[in-house]
C-alpha positions as protocol buffer text, in pm:
chain_id: "A"
residue {
  index: 1
  type: UNK
  ca { x: 9696 y: 29601 z: 24081 }
}
residue {
  index: 2
  type: UNK
  ca { x: 9917 y: 29849 z: 24263 }
}
residue {
  index: 3
  type: UNK
  ca { x: 10286 y: 29861 z: 24179 }
}
residue {
  index: 4
  type: UNK
  ca { x: 10516 y: 29712 z: 24442 }
}
residue {
  index: 5
  type: UNK
  ca { x: 10833 y: 29866 z: 24580 }
}
residue {
  index: 6
  type: UNK
  ca { x: 11026 y: 29548 z: 24502 }
}
residue {
  index: 7
  type: UNK
  ca { x: 11085 y: 29592 z: 24128 }
}
residue {
  index: 8
  type: UNK
  ca { x: 11171 y: 29267 z: 23944 }
}
residue {
  index: 9
  type: UNK
  ca { x: 11530 y: 29223 z: 23828 }
}
residue {
  index: 10
  type: UNK
  ca { x: 11408 y: 29185 z: 23469 }
}
residue {
  index: 11
  type: UNK
  ca { x: 11251 y: 29532 z: 23487 }
}
residue {
  index: 12
  type: UNK
  ca { x: 11572 y: 29684 z: 23621 }
}
residue {
  index: 13
  type: UNK
  ca { x: 11757 y: 29522 z: 23331 }
}
residue {
  index: 14
  type: UNK
  ca { x: 11506 y: 29670 z: 23085 }
}
residue {
  index: 15
  type: UNK
  ca { x: 11559 y: 30014 z: 23236 }
}
residue {
  index: 16
  type: UNK
  ca { x: 11937 y: 29987 z: 23202 }
}
residue {
  index: 17
  type: UNK
  ca { x: 11904 y: 29872 z: 22842 }
}
residue {
  index: 18
  type: UNK
  ca { x: 11671 y: 30159 z: 22745 }
}
residue {
  index: 19
  type: UNK
  ca { x: 11808 y: 30431 z: 22972 }
}
residue {
  index: 20
  type: UNK
  ca { x: 11472 y: 30459 z: 23146 }
}
residue {
  index: 21
  type: UNK
  ca { x: 11324 y: 30653 z: 23306 }
}
residue {
  index: 22
  type: UNK
  ca { x: 11569 y: 30948 z: 23323 }
}
residue {
  index: 23
  type: UNK
  ca { x: 11809 y: 30889 z: 23034 }
}
residue {
  index: 24
  type: UNK
  ca { x: 12155 y: 30731 z: 23030 }
}
residue {
  index: 25
  type: UNK
  ca { x: 12414 y: 30856 z: 23279 }
}
residue {
  index: 26
  type: UNK
  ca { x: 12578 y: 31071 z: 23011 }
}
residue {
  index: 27
  type: UNK
  ca { x: 12283 y: 31310 z: 23043 }
}
residue {
  index: 28
  type: UNK
  ca { x: 12434 y: 31417 z: 23376 }
}
residue {
  index: 29
  type: UNK
  ca { x: 12759 y: 31520 z: 23208 }
}
residue {
  index: 30
  type: UNK
  ca { x: 12661 y: 31654 z: 22865 }
}
residue {
  index: 31
  type: UNK
  ca { x: 12509 y: 32007 z: 22864 }
}
residue {
  index: 32
  type: UNK
  ca { x: 12144 y: 31996 z: 22763 }
}
residue {
  index: 33
  type: UNK
  ca { x: 12196 y: 32224 z: 22462 }
}
residue {
  index: 34
  type: UNK
  ca { x: 12398 y: 31945 z: 22298 }
}
residue {
  index: 35
  type: UNK
  ca { x: 12153 y: 31660 z: 22364 }
}
residue {
  index: 36
  type: UNK
  ca { x: 12005 y: 31658 z: 22014 }
}
residue {
  index: 37
  type: UNK
  ca { x: 12340 y: 31657 z: 21834 }
}
residue {
  index: 38
  type: UNK
  ca { x: 12428 y: 31348 z: 21627 }
}
residue {
  index: 39
  type: UNK
  ca { x: 12588 y: 31074 z: 21843 }
}
residue {
  index: 40
  type: UNK
  ca { x: 12524 y: 31271 z: 22163 }
}
residue {
  index: 41
  type: UNK
  ca { x: 12148 y: 31208 z: 22142 }
}
residue {
  index: 42
  type: UNK
  ca { x: 12207 y: 30835 z: 22174 }
}
residue {
  index: 43
  type: UNK
  ca { x: 12444 y: 30891 z: 22465 }
}
residue {
  index: 44
  type: UNK
  ca { x: 12174 y: 31065 z: 22668 }
}
residue {
  index: 45
  type: UNK
  ca { x: 11889 y: 30842 z: 22538 }
}
residue {
  index: 46
  type: UNK
  ca { x: 11524 y: 30899 z: 22460 }
}
residue {
  index: 47
  type: UNK
  ca { x: 11415 y: 30929 z: 22822 }
}
residue {
  index: 48
  type: UNK
  ca { x: 11625 y: 31236 z: 22902 }
}
residue {
  index: 49
  type: UNK
  ca { x: 11410 y: 31497 z: 22730 }
}
residue {
  index: 50
  type: UNK
  ca { x: 11112 y: 31516 z: 22966 }
}
residue {
  index: 51
  type: UNK
  ca { x: 11108 y: 31494 z: 23348 }
}
residue {
  index: 52
  type: UNK
  ca { x: 10976 y: 31155 z: 23462 }
}
residue {
  index: 53
  type: UNK
  ca { x: 10846 y: 31037 z: 23798 }
}
residue {
  index: 54
  type: UNK
  ca { x: 11048 y: 30776 z: 23984 }
}
residue {
  index: 55
  type: UNK
  ca { x: 10740 y: 30551 z: 23948 }
}
residue {
  index: 56
  type: UNK
  ca { x: 10827 y: 30512 z: 23579 }
}
residue {
  index: 57
  type: UNK
  ca { x: 11106 y: 30278 z: 23693 }
}
residue {
  index: 58
  type: UNK
  ca { x: 10825 y: 30026 z: 23728 }
}
residue {
  index: 59
  type: UNK
  ca { x: 10565 y: 30161 z: 23485 }
}
residue {
  index: 60
  type: UNK
  ca { x: 10769 y: 30155 z: 23165 }
}
residue {
  index: 61
  type: UNK
  ca { x: 10906 y: 29799 z: 23182 }
}
residue {
  index: 62
  type: UNK
  ca { x: 10573 y: 29668 z: 23312 }
}
residue {
  index: 63
  type: UNK
  ca { x: 10382 y: 29839 z: 23030 }
}
residue {
  index: 64
  type: UNK
  ca { x: 10627 y: 29712 z: 22768 }
}
residue {
  index: 65
  type: UNK
  ca { x: 10584 y: 29357 z: 22896 }
}
residue {
  index: 66
  type: UNK
  ca { x: 10204 y: 29386 z: 22925 }
}
residue {
  index: 67
  type: UNK
  ca { x: 10173 y: 29517 z: 22569 }
}
residue {
  index: 68
  type: UNK
  ca { x: 10326 y: 29193 z: 22436 }
}
residue {
  index: 69
  type: UNK
  ca { x: 10427 y: 29374 z: 22118 }
}
residue {
  index: 70
  type: UNK
  ca { x: 10548 y: 29214 z: 21797 }
}
residue {
  index: 71
  type: UNK
  ca { x: 10727 y: 29350 z: 21488 }
}
residue {
  index: 72
  type: UNK
  ca { x: 10482 y: 29550 z: 21282 }
}
residue {
  index: 73
  type: UNK
  ca { x: 10234 y: 29596 z: 21567 }
}
residue {
  index: 74
  type: UNK
  ca { x: 10043 y: 29923 z: 21541 }
}
residue {
  index: 75
  type: UNK
  ca { x: 10055 y: 30096 z: 21878 }
}
residue {
  index: 76
  type: UNK
  ca { x: 9868 y: 30407 z: 21981 }
}
residue {
  index: 77
  type: UNK
  ca { x: 10017 y: 30597 z: 22275 }
}
residue {
  index: 78
  type: UNK
  ca { x: 9793 y: 30853 z: 22442 }
}
residue {
  index: 79
  type: UNK
  ca { x: 9964 y: 31147 z: 22611 }
}
residue {
  index: 80
  type: UNK
  ca { x: 10317 y: 31025 z: 22546 }
}
residue {
  index: 81
  type: UNK
  ca { x: 10473 y: 31370 z: 22524 }
}
residue {
  index: 82
  type: UNK
  ca { x: 10850 y: 31332 z: 22496 }
}
residue {
  index: 83
  type: UNK
  ca { x: 10863 y: 31066 z: 22768 }
}
residue {
  index: 84
  type: UNK
  ca { x: 11083 y: 30830 z: 22564 }
}
residue {
  index: 85
  type: UNK
  ca { x: 10859 y: 30524 z: 22581 }
}
residue {
  index: 86
  type: UNK
  ca { x: 10742 y: 30576 z: 22221 }
}
residue {
  index: 87
  type: UNK
  ca { x: 11103 y: 30548 z: 22100 }
}
residue {
  index: 88
  type: UNK
  ca { x: 11150 y: 30216 z: 22282 }
}
residue {
  index: 89
  type: UNK
  ca { x: 10836 y: 30084 z: 22112 }
}
residue {
  index: 90
  type: UNK
  ca { x: 10947 y: 30207 z: 21771 }
}
residue {
  index: 91
  type: UNK
  ca { x: 11294 y: 30055 z: 21812 }
}
residue {
  index: 92
  type: UNK
  ca { x: 11122 y: 29726 z: 21888 }
}
residue {
  index: 93
  type: UNK
  ca { x: 10965 y: 29725 z: 21543 }
}
residue {
  index: 94
  type: UNK
  ca { x: 10627 y: 29880 z: 21627 }
}
residue {
  index: 95
  type: UNK
  ca { x: 10443 y: 30140 z: 21420 }
}
residue {
  index: 96
  type: UNK
  ca { x: 10383 y: 30404 z: 21686 }
}
residue {
  index: 97
  type: UNK
  ca { x: 10138 y: 30694 z: 21683 }
}
residue {
  index: 98
  type: UNK
  ca { x: 10162 y: 30934 z: 21977 }
}
residue {
  index: 99
  type: UNK
  ca { x: 9848 y: 31142 z: 22040 }
}
residue {
  index: 100
  type: UNK
  ca { x: 9935 y: 31447 z: 22247 }
}
residue {
  index: 101
  type: UNK
  ca { x: 9803 y: 31804 z: 22222 }
}
residue {
  index: 102
  type: UNK
  ca { x: 10104 y: 31927 z: 22420 }
}
residue {
  index: 103
  type: UNK
  ca { x: 10054 y: 32258 z: 22599 }
}
residue {
  index: 104
  type: UNK
  ca { x: 9703 y: 32280 z: 22451 }
}
residue {
  index: 105
  type: UNK
  ca { x: 9588 y: 31995 z: 22679 }
}
residue {
  index: 106
  type: UNK
  ca { x: 9281 y: 32072 z: 22887 }
}
residue {
  index: 107
  type: UNK
  ca { x: 9443 y: 31898 z: 23185 }
}
residue {
  index: 108
  type: UNK
  ca { x: 9816 y: 31880 z: 23262 }
}
residue {
  index: 109
  type: UNK
  ca { x: 10021 y: 31896 z: 22942 }
}
residue {
  index: 110
  type: UNK
  ca { x: 10386 y: 31869 z: 22833 }
}
residue {
  index: 111
  type: UNK
  ca { x: 10548 y: 32062 z: 22550 }
}
residue {
  index: 112
  type: UNK
  ca { x: 10579 y: 31842 z: 22241 }
}
residue {
  index: 113
  type: UNK
  ca { x: 10565 y: 31929 z: 21871 }
}
residue {
  index: 114
  type: UNK
  ca { x: 10631 y: 31763 z: 21532 }
}
residue {
  index: 115
  type: UNK
  ca { x: 10971 y: 31929 z: 21504 }
}
residue {
  index: 116
  type: UNK
  ca { x: 11103 y: 31780 z: 21829 }
}
residue {
  index: 117
  type: UNK
  ca { x: 10965 y: 31434 z: 21750 }
}
residue {
  index: 118
  type: UNK
  ca { x: 11101 y: 31453 z: 21395 }
}
residue {
  index: 119
  type: UNK
  ca { x: 11449 y: 31550 z: 21514 }
}
residue {
  index: 120
  type: UNK
  ca { x: 11462 y: 31268 z: 21770 }
}
residue {
  index: 121
  type: UNK
  ca { x: 11332 y: 31021 z: 21512 }
}
residue {
  index: 122
  type: UNK
  ca { x: 11630 y: 31109 z: 21294 }
}
residue {
  index: 123
  type: UNK
  ca { x: 11872 y: 31075 z: 21583 }
}
residue {
  index: 124
  type: UNK
  ca { x: 11734 y: 30743 z: 21710 }
}
residue {
  index: 125
  type: UNK
  ca { x: 11648 y: 30584 z: 21376 }
}
residue {
  index: 126
  type: UNK
  ca { x: 11282 y: 30563 z: 21480 }
}
residue {
  index: 127
  type: UNK
  ca { x: 10956 y: 30650 z: 21302 }
}
residue {
  index: 128
  type: UNK
  ca { x: 10717 y: 30773 z: 21572 }
}
residue {
  index: 129
  type: UNK
  ca { x: 10423 y: 30970 z: 21431 }
}
residue {
  index: 130
  type: UNK
  ca { x: 10300 y: 31258 z: 21645 }
}
residue {
  index: 131
  type: UNK
  ca { x: 9938 y: 31367 z: 21623 }
}
residue {
  index: 132
  type: UNK
  ca { x: 9968 y: 31704 z: 21798 }
}
residue {
  index: 133
  type: UNK
  ca { x: 9596 y: 31728 z: 21872 }
}
residue {
  index: 134
  type: UNK
  ca { x: 9312 y: 31574 z: 22070 }
}
residue {
  index: 135
  type: UNK
  ca { x: 9217 y: 31217 z: 21983 }
}
residue {
  index: 136
  type: UNK
  ca { x: 8884 y: 31319 z: 21829 }
}
residue {
  index: 137
  type: UNK
  ca { x: 9075 y: 31541 z: 21584 }
}
residue {
  index: 138
  type: UNK
  ca { x: 9336 y: 31282 z: 21483 }
}
residue {
  index: 139
  type: UNK
  ca { x: 9144 y: 31111 z: 21201 }
}
residue {
  index: 140
  type: UNK
  ca { x: 9227 y: 30759 z: 21323 }
}
residue {
  index: 141
  type: UNK
  ca { x: 9060 y: 30476 z: 21132 }
}
residue {
  index: 142
  type: UNK
  ca { x: 8831 y: 30221 z: 21295 }
}
residue {
  index: 143
  type: UNK
  ca { x: 8994 y: 29895 z: 21412 }
}
residue {
  index: 144
  type: UNK
  ca { x: 9339 y: 30014 z: 21307 }
}
residue {
  index: 145
  type: UNK
  ca { x: 9552 y: 29953 z: 21619 }
}
residue {
  index: 146
  type: UNK
  ca { x: 9672 y: 29631 z: 21782 }
}
residue {
  index: 147
  type: UNK
  ca { x: 9762 y: 29802 z: 22109 }
}
residue {
  index: 148
  type: UNK
  ca { x: 9686 y: 30121 z: 22302 }
}
residue {
  index: 149
  type: UNK
  ca { x: 9899 y: 30243 z: 22590 }
}
residue {
  index: 150
  type: UNK
  ca { x: 9871 y: 30538 z: 22827 }
}
residue {
  index: 151
  type: UNK
  ca { x: 10110 y: 30590 z: 23117 }
}
residue {
  index: 152
  type: UNK
  ca { x: 9978 y: 30799 z: 23409 }
}
residue {
  index: 153
  type: UNK
  ca { x: 9772 y: 31031 z: 23189 }
}
residue {
  index: 154
  type: UNK
  ca { x: 9405 y: 30956 z: 23266 }
}
residue {
  index: 155
  type: UNK
  ca { x: 9413 y: 31112 z: 23614 }
}
residue {
  index: 156
  type: UNK
  ca { x: 9514 y: 31449 z: 23465 }
}
residue {
  index: 157
  type: UNK
  ca { x: 9223 y: 31465 z: 23218 }
}
residue {
  index: 158
  type: UNK
  ca { x: 8877 y: 31617 z: 23282 }
}
residue {
  index: 159
  type: UNK
  ca { x: 8603 y: 31357 z: 23331 }
}
residue {
  index: 160
  type: UNK
  ca { x: 8410 y: 31431 z: 23010 }
}
residue {
  index: 161
  type: UNK
  ca { x: 8730 y: 31410 z: 22806 }
}
residue {
  index: 162
  type: UNK
  ca { x: 8805 y: 31069 z: 22959 }
}
residue {
  index: 163
  type: UNK
  ca { x: 8474 y: 30941 z: 22821 }
}
residue {
  index: 164
  type: UNK
  ca { x: 8564 y: 31079 z: 22476 }
}
residue {
  index: 165
  type: UNK
  ca { x: 8904 y: 30911 z: 22487 }
}
residue {
  index: 166
  type: UNK
  ca { x: 8757 y: 30577 z: 22596 }
}
residue {
  index: 167
  type: UNK
  ca { x: 8506 y: 30585 z: 22310 }
}
residue {
  index: 168
  type: UNK
  ca { x: 8780 y: 30645 z: 22055 }
}
residue {
  index: 169
  type: UNK
  ca { x: 9003 y: 30376 z: 22208 }
}
residue {
  index: 170
  type: UNK
  ca { x: 8723 y: 30122 z: 22165 }
}
residue {
  index: 171
  type: UNK
  ca { x: 8665 y: 30243 z: 21809 }
}
residue {
  index: 172
  type: UNK
  ca { x: 9026 y: 30231 z: 21685 }
}
residue {
  index: 173
  type: UNK
  ca { x: 9127 y: 29907 z: 21862 }
}
residue {
  index: 174
  type: UNK
  ca { x: 9121 y: 29584 z: 21664 }
}
residue {
  index: 175
  type: UNK
  ca { x: 8915 y: 29292 z: 21801 }
}
residue {
  index: 176
  type: UNK
  ca { x: 9130 y: 29113 z: 22058 }
}
residue {
  index: 177
  type: UNK
  ca { x: 9355 y: 29418 z: 22094 }
}
residue {
  index: 178
  type: UNK
  ca { x: 9493 y: 29528 z: 22430 }
}
residue {
  index: 179
  type: UNK
  ca { x: 9483 y: 29855 z: 22623 }
}
residue {
  index: 180
  type: UNK
  ca { x: 9761 y: 29893 z: 22880 }
}
residue {
  index: 181
  type: UNK
  ca { x: 9705 y: 30164 z: 23140 }
}
residue {
  index: 182
  type: UNK
  ca { x: 9867 y: 30300 z: 23452 }
}
residue {
  index: 183
  type: UNK
  ca { x: 9666 y: 30542 z: 23664 }
}
residue {
  index: 184
  type: UNK
  ca { x: 9804 y: 30739 z: 23958 }
}
residue {
  index: 185
  type: UNK
  ca { x: 9626 y: 30700 z: 24292 }
}
residue {
  index: 186
  type: UNK
  ca { x: 9697 y: 31014 z: 24493 }
}
residue {
  index: 187
  type: UNK
  ca { x: 9736 y: 30959 z: 24866 }
}
residue {
  index: 188
  type: UNK
  ca { x: 9642 y: 31319 z: 24950 }
}
residue {
  index: 189
  type: UNK
  ca { x: 9298 y: 31296 z: 24786 }
}
residue {
  index: 190
  type: UNK
  ca { x: 8972 y: 31106 z: 24829 }
}
residue {
  index: 191
  type: UNK
  ca { x: 8926 y: 30829 z: 24936 }
}
residue {
  index: 192
  type: UNK
  ca { x: 9224 y: 30880 z: 25168 }
}
residue {
  index: 193
  type: UNK
  ca { x: 9138 y: 31242 z: 25260 }
}
residue {
  index: 194
  type: UNK
  ca { x: 8843 y: 31477 z: 25213 }
}
residue {
  index: 195
  type: UNK
  ca { x: 9021 y: 31670 z: 24935 }
}
residue {
  index: 196
  type: UNK
  ca { x: 8898 y: 31609 z: 24578 }
}
residue {
  index: 197
  type: UNK
  ca { x: 9173 y: 31758 z: 24359 }
}
residue {
  index: 198
  type: UNK
  ca { x: 9539 y: 31862 z: 24369 }
}
residue {
  index: 199
  type: UNK
  ca { x: 9762 y: 32035 z: 24114 }
}
residue {
  index: 200
  type: UNK
  ca { x: 9806 y: 31707 z: 23923 }
}
residue {
  index: 201
  type: UNK
  ca { x: 9441 y: 31605 z: 23894 }
}
residue {
  index: 202
  type: UNK
  ca { x: 9199 y: 31379 z: 24083 }
}
residue {
  index: 203
  type: UNK
  ca { x: 9159 y: 31013 z: 24171 }
}
residue {
  index: 204
  type: UNK
  ca { x: 8956 y: 30856 z: 23891 }
}
residue {
  index: 205
  type: UNK
  ca { x: 8732 y: 30560 z: 23964 }
}
residue {
  index: 206
  type: UNK
  ca { x: 8889 y: 30276 z: 23768 }
}
residue {
  index: 207
  type: UNK
  ca { x: 8563 y: 30083 z: 23790 }
}
residue {
  index: 208
  type: UNK
  ca { x: 8379 y: 30376 z: 23626 }
}
residue {
  index: 209
  type: UNK
  ca { x: 8646 y: 30393 z: 23360 }
}
residue {
  index: 210
  type: UNK
  ca { x: 8634 y: 30020 z: 23283 }
}
residue {
  index: 211
  type: UNK
  ca { x: 8255 y: 30014 z: 23273 }
}
residue {
  index: 212
  type: UNK
  ca { x: 8248 y: 30307 z: 23031 }
}
residue {
  index: 213
  type: UNK
  ca { x: 8522 y: 30166 z: 22810 }
}
residue {
  index: 214
  type: UNK
  ca { x: 8314 y: 29879 z: 22670 }
}
residue {
  index: 215
  type: UNK
  ca { x: 8624 y: 29662 z: 22715 }
}
residue {
  index: 216
  type: UNK
  ca { x: 8706 y: 29367 z: 22939 }
}
residue {
  index: 217
  type: UNK
  ca { x: 8940 y: 29387 z: 23236 }
}
residue {
  index: 218
  type: UNK
  ca { x: 9192 y: 29105 z: 23179 }
}
residue {
  index: 219
  type: UNK
  ca { x: 9471 y: 29208 z: 23420 }
}
residue {
  index: 220
  type: UNK
  ca { x: 9440 y: 29405 z: 23742 }
}
residue {
  index: 221
  type: UNK
  ca { x: 9319 y: 29322 z: 24091 }
}
residue {
  index: 222
  type: UNK
  ca { x: 8984 y: 29490 z: 24175 }
}
residue {
  index: 223
  type: UNK
  ca { x: 9082 y: 29510 z: 24543 }
}
residue {
  index: 224
  type: UNK
  ca { x: 9369 y: 29737 z: 24436 }
}
residue {
  index: 225
  type: UNK
  ca { x: 9181 y: 29944 z: 24179 }
}
residue {
  index: 226
  type: UNK
  ca { x: 8998 y: 30248 z: 24310 }
}
residue {
  index: 227
  type: UNK
  ca { x: 8620 y: 30240 z: 24263 }
}
residue {
  index: 228
  type: UNK
  ca { x: 8569 y: 29863 z: 24271 }
}
residue {
  index: 229
  type: UNK
  ca { x: 8363 y: 29729 z: 24560 }
}
residue {
  index: 230
  type: UNK
  ca { x: 8657 y: 29517 z: 24679 }
}
residue {
  index: 231
  type: UNK
  ca { x: 8879 y: 29828 z: 24708 }
}
residue {
  index: 232
  type: UNK
  ca { x: 8942 y: 29923 z: 25074 }
}
residue {
  index: 233
  type: UNK
  ca { x: 9131 y: 30247 z: 25138 }
}
residue {
  index: 234
  type: UNK
  ca { x: 9214 y: 30146 z: 25495 }
}
residue {
  index: 235
  type: UNK
  ca { x: 9366 y: 29818 z: 25382 }
}
residue {
  index: 236
  type: UNK
  ca { x: 9569 y: 30001 z: 25115 }
}
residue {
  index: 237
  type: UNK
  ca { x: 9715 y: 30232 z: 25381 }
}
residue {
  index: 238
  type: UNK
  ca { x: 9795 y: 29934 z: 25603 }
}
residue {
  index: 239
  type: UNK
  ca { x: 10005 y: 29785 z: 25322 }
}
residue {
  index: 240
  type: UNK
  ca { x: 10163 y: 30115 z: 25220 }
}
residue {
  index: 241
  type: UNK
  ca { x: 10523 y: 30002 z: 25297 }
}
residue {
  index: 242
  type: UNK
  ca { x: 10488 y: 29735 z: 25024 }
}
residue {
  index: 243
  type: UNK
  ca { x: 10396 y: 29979 z: 24748 }
}
residue {
  index: 244
  type: UNK
  ca { x: 10604 y: 30197 z: 24519 }
}
residue {
  index: 245
  type: UNK
  ca { x: 10539 y: 30568 z: 24572 }
}
residue {
  index: 246
  type: UNK
  ca { x: 10644 y: 30803 z: 24294 }
}
residue {
  index: 247
  type: UNK
  ca { x: 10800 y: 31148 z: 24302 }
}
residue {
  index: 248
  type: UNK
  ca { x: 10472 y: 31289 z: 24434 }
}
residue {
  index: 249
  type: UNK
  ca { x: 10248 y: 31113 z: 24690 }
}
residue {
  index: 250
  type: UNK
  ca { x: 10081 y: 30864 z: 24457 }
}
residue {
  index: 251
  type: UNK
  ca { x: 10060 y: 30490 z: 24408 }
}
residue {
  index: 252
  type: UNK
  ca { x: 10055 y: 30329 z: 24064 }
}
residue {
  index: 253
  type: UNK
  ca { x: 9744 y: 30136 z: 23957 }
}
residue {
  index: 254
  type: UNK
  ca { x: 9814 y: 29902 z: 23664 }
}
residue {
  index: 255
  type: UNK
  ca { x: 9556 y: 29732 z: 23444 }
}
residue {
  index: 256
  type: UNK
  ca { x: 9504 y: 29575 z: 23103 }
}
residue {
  index: 257
  type: UNK
  ca { x: 9180 y: 29585 z: 22903 }
}
residue {
  index: 258
  type: UNK
  ca { x: 9089 y: 29383 z: 22595 }
}
residue {
  index: 259
  type: UNK
  ca { x: 8842 y: 29437 z: 22314 }
}
């Protein structure tokens, strides 16, 4: 499905509670050099440390709801950087592992390292584990995660690396486990224009991704997921006023897979 402009009231409440997606209002008044100080870190919140698209206003609360987490759930986040979402999951009682190579990413990367995650864990009372590497180097055990989540990351990754990531997701996910994904759909690229790539990445066929995942699509409308036969670019453009458009010209495709 494609994210709508009309964000549910429950999602807006979630954002206020967590300070998503840009941090609490104190981040506008406290100089950045003080953000990691005791007490002040909680005043700015976990979402202040990395720039986020306005589309995250929908993506984060939707993903949290779709994950249907429970205390003790083992959650793997792919490409979480310092977005803040991992801290919300950890504070909800989840055991969170964030896989992110940081600036070593072969696509678009964000700076993140064990020191920054460790410091914020101490400030927020969380226990997020950062694997500062590619997923194939992380040493993750088979069938060890209840949930996998990735927020607007896939479209930035080279095609061959997507296949590698999908294979490892299938391997580490427990039977019945869920994969919650959002994937940007750029309006300045194919199938809406003749251009194939921009500085952020390319439009990835969601159908190709699902078929190569070995997982079942359990949430997501094929007519609003690029690559499916029911997807119609002209119809999408006709309904453009209904959709949420992020900080750059992109729509948000949202889907859930299950093993």
